[in-house]
N, C-alpha and C positions, 0 to 999 in steps of 0.2 A: 410675748405674751400680750394679748389683747387687753385692751383697757374698755371697762364700761362707765357709762355716766349712772348716776343715781335712777335715772327713769328707764334704764336699759336692765336693770336687776330686779328680779322678783323671789321671794322666797316660794319654796315648794307648796307650802299650805295655802299662800295667798293665791298662788296659779289654782290650785285647785278650784279655789271658789270662783274664780273670775278668767278661767282659761279663753272664754270667746272672746271678752274686752281684748284681752294680749294679743290674741289671734287677729283681731281687727287693726291693733296699735301697727302689728307688723305688715300686715297686707296693706295697709291704707300708705305705707310708708311713713308714718308719725314717727317710728323707730326704725332704726335700720336694723337692729337685732335685739333680743331679749335673753338675758342669762338668766338661767334658773337656777337659784342659790338653794345648796342643802348643806347643812352644818358648817355655816360661813364659808362655803366655797362654790365656786361656778361648777355644775355640774353637766348642763347641757344647755344648748343655745337654740332659741325659735329663730328661724330666717324666712323670709319671703321665697316662697318657691321658686322665683327665678334666679335668686341668690344661690340657693341650693345646688339649682341643675347647672349655673354657671362653673360653680367650685367643683361639683361632681365631672363634669366635662374636662375640666383643666387638670384633675387629679387623674383622671382615664388617659388622656393626652400625655401625661407625664410618664404613667405607667408604661404605654406603649413605646415611649422615646426610650425609656430604659432597658425594656426588652429587645428593641432593634439594637441598641449598643452593645448588650450583652452577645447578641446573636452574631453580630456583626465582628465581633472582638474574637468568638469562637470559631467563626468560618474563615477567618485568615489563618489560622492556624490547622485548621483540618478541611478538607474538602467537603466531607459529611458531618454531620451532628446529629448524633444518635439521639435515640427518644429518652435514653437513660440520662445522658448529659444535659437535656433539655429540663427534665423533672428534677436534676440536682440542682439546679440555679436557684439562688435564694433572693428573691427581690424585697 
């Protein structure tokens, strides 16, 4: 689980009042991230766009690698992989 400092947390009501200021904090890198708290629990996180894009790219590459491994394992056993087999794959 990720830890948040006091400066990296904001209640949803406060966020609604000062959204621009919190976005400025993240965009200027004054804060790495801001956790949005609702009902005393983190519900969402505001990240700089560069950080989000890096995370999304890493996730996409991991997903591609998992698909390649699944297809590689299937193709070792079968010369051809049917469309129905590919659709059945649960990633």
